[in-house]
N, C-alpha and C positions, 0 to 999 in steps of 0.2 A: 481510854488509855492515851497517854501523850504521844504525839506524832513521832518524836525521836525514839521513844520506846518501841514503837512499831517498826521503825527502821532497824533497830537492834535485833528484834525478833526475826525480821526478814534475813538479816545477815546470818544469824544462827541457823535458820532453816536451810539456807543456801549452803552453808558449811556442811551440814549433815548430808546433803545430797551431792556435794561436790565431787566425791570420790568416783562417781560414775564417769565424769569427764577428766578429773585430775589424774587419777592413776594411769589410764590409757595414754594421757598426754606425756606423763613422765616416762612411761614405757617407750613411747615413740622417740622422745628426745634421747633416752639412754641407748637405744638400738641404733638410731640413725646418726647421731652426732657424737656420742661418747663411746661407741663401739663396745658396749657392755654386753655380756652374755645374757640372752633372754631368760634363762633359768634363774640366774642370780637376781635379775631385776624383779622377777615375779615374787621372790622371797622378801625383798627389802622395800619395794615401792609402797606397800600399804603403810609401813612404819614412817617412811619419809613424808608421805602425803598427810598422815595424821599430824605430824609436826607442823607442816606448812599450813594446813587448813585451820587448825586450832589457833596457831600463833597469829596468823593474818586476821582471823575473825576477832580474836581478843583485841588486837590493835585497832581494828576498824570500829568495834563497839566502844572501846575506850575513847577514840577520837570523837565519835558521835556524841557521847555523853559529856565529854570535856568541852565541846563546842556549844552545847546546849546551855541556855540561860537558866533552865529549870530542870536539873537532872535529879532532884531530890524527891523522894516519896514523902507521904505524910509522916511516916515514922521518923524519917531523917530530919524533918523540920521540927520535931519535938526535942526536948532536952535529952541528950544522949547520956548513957552511963559513963562514968569517969574512965579515963584510959586504963588505970590500974584495975578497976573492977571488970572492965571489958576484957582485959587480958586473962584474968582469972576465970571469967565466964567462958572464954574461948577454950582454955585448957580443960575446964570441966566439961565443956561441950563435946570434946573428943570422947570422953567416957560415957556421956549421955548418948551419943550417937551409936557407940558400940553396944550399949545396954539396950537401946531401942531396937537395934538390928538383931540382937540376940533373941529378944521377945518375938519379933516378927518371924524369925526363922523357926522358932518353936511352934508358932501358929501355922506356918506353912507346912511344917512337918506333920502336924496333927491333921491337916487337911489333905495329906497325901501328895503334896507338891515335892517334886524331887529337889534335893539339896544341890547347891552349887550354882554358879552363874556362868552361862556361856559367854556373856559379855566380858566378864573378868578373865576367863580362860583365853579368849581371843586376844585381849589386850596383853596378857602375860606372854603369850606366844610372840606377839609383835615385839615386845620389849626384849625377849631373848634373841630375836633376829636383828633388831635395831635398838641397842641399849639406850641411845640418847632419847628415844621416844618415851622413856620413863618420866621425863620432865612433863610430858603431856598428861599422863595418868596421875602424876603426883601433884603437879602445881597448876599448869595452864588450864587443864580441863576443869578442876574444881573451882578455880577463880571465875572462869567463863560461865559455868553453870550457876554459881551463886548470884552472879550479876543478872543472868537471864531468868532463872526460876524463882529466886527469892526477891531480889530488888525490883525487877520489872514485873513479872507475872504475879507473884504473891503480893508485892507492895501495891500494885495497882488494884488488885482485888480487895485488899484490906482497907482501901479507902472507901469501899462501899459495903462490904460484908463483914460479919464477925470473923474472929480468928479461925475458928474450927472450919467453917465453910471455905474460907480463903486458903487455908493450909491444905485442906482436902483436895480442892480443885487443882491447885498448883502442884501438889505432890503426886497426884495421879498423872498429870501431864509430864512431870519429871520422870515417873516410872515408865510411861509409854515411850518417852524419848530415848530410853535405853533399849528399846525393841525387845523387852522381856516381859510381856504382859502377865506371864505366869507368876512373876515376882513383884506384882503391884503392891502387895502388903509390905514387902521388904523395902522397896524404894520409897514407898509412902511414909514408912516409919522414919526413914532418914530425912525426908522432906519436912515432916512435922517437926523433927528435932531442930533442923537448921532454921526453920521459920520461927520457932520459939526463941532461939538465940537472937535472931534478928529483931523480934518484937521487944524482948527484954532489954537488949543493949541499945537498940535504935542505931546500930552501926553495922553496915554490911560486912565490914572487915572481920567481925566476930565469927559469923558462920563460915566465912572464907578460911580463916585460920583453922577452925575445927575440921572443915571438910578437907583442906590440904593435908593436915596432920593425919587424919584418918586414912586417906588414900595412900599417903606415903608409907604408913605402917603396913597397910595391906599389901602394897607392891613389894616391900622388902620381905614380908613374910612369904608371899607367894613366889617370889623370885629365888630367895636364898633357901627357904625351907620347903620348896614345892614337893620334892620327892618324899620328904618325911610326912607332909600333910596328906599326900595321895595314899601313902601306905597306911597312915592312921585311919583315913576315911574307909579304906577297904576292910580294915580290921574291925571297924565299928559301924558297919552299914546299918545296923539295927538301932543305933543310938543317934539322937539329934546332934548335929555337928555345926561347925561355924566356918563358912567361907564368905569373907566380906565381899560386898559388891562395890565395884569401882565407879567413880563419877557420881 
């Protein structure tokens, strides 16, 4: 793997671990210098740190890639799909991602895995407390993840291994990065879909558009229709359901 790609991975990993230091730091600043009520800070700080950490990480990774003389993968050095077809593929990719996710949920249900995503629930709770954090779940997070998991990890693997093995490894890493190993099938299905879009289009913007669009739809559904969805899930506990996973 290229050295600057490793730097990007290091930034992403540090971002994932940064809350251990970042949230207490914001808490200290809020209490000591801004005279904010501790109880209020405890509710909003995770959302604010989510915004800060993801935004800074995306900017740093973009800077690293932009400054590199060779930031393209083998895929991107090939003849890309035309802009028009790429846009159509990105739009179709949203439906492909939802379809793949639906199949994965059916498989998990058949295996006795409980439906629903704790990761999604946590993010929706944060959004309800700090609405602006919706930008992370809908836009910043998907862009960052496509750069890290598809362009860097999958793209590097695909230079040496066949599509299936490269997509499998990168998708499993993608799943574990969400800290929900029980839903490895669900996240892997999404990872395979986005990797397929990347391979066909040879443009990282295509899976980015599909991922951003899917997450935005899920956030809106979960935020606006959350009570209706929870009611429906309670009434249909014995039927396979659909709760989209974020990021």
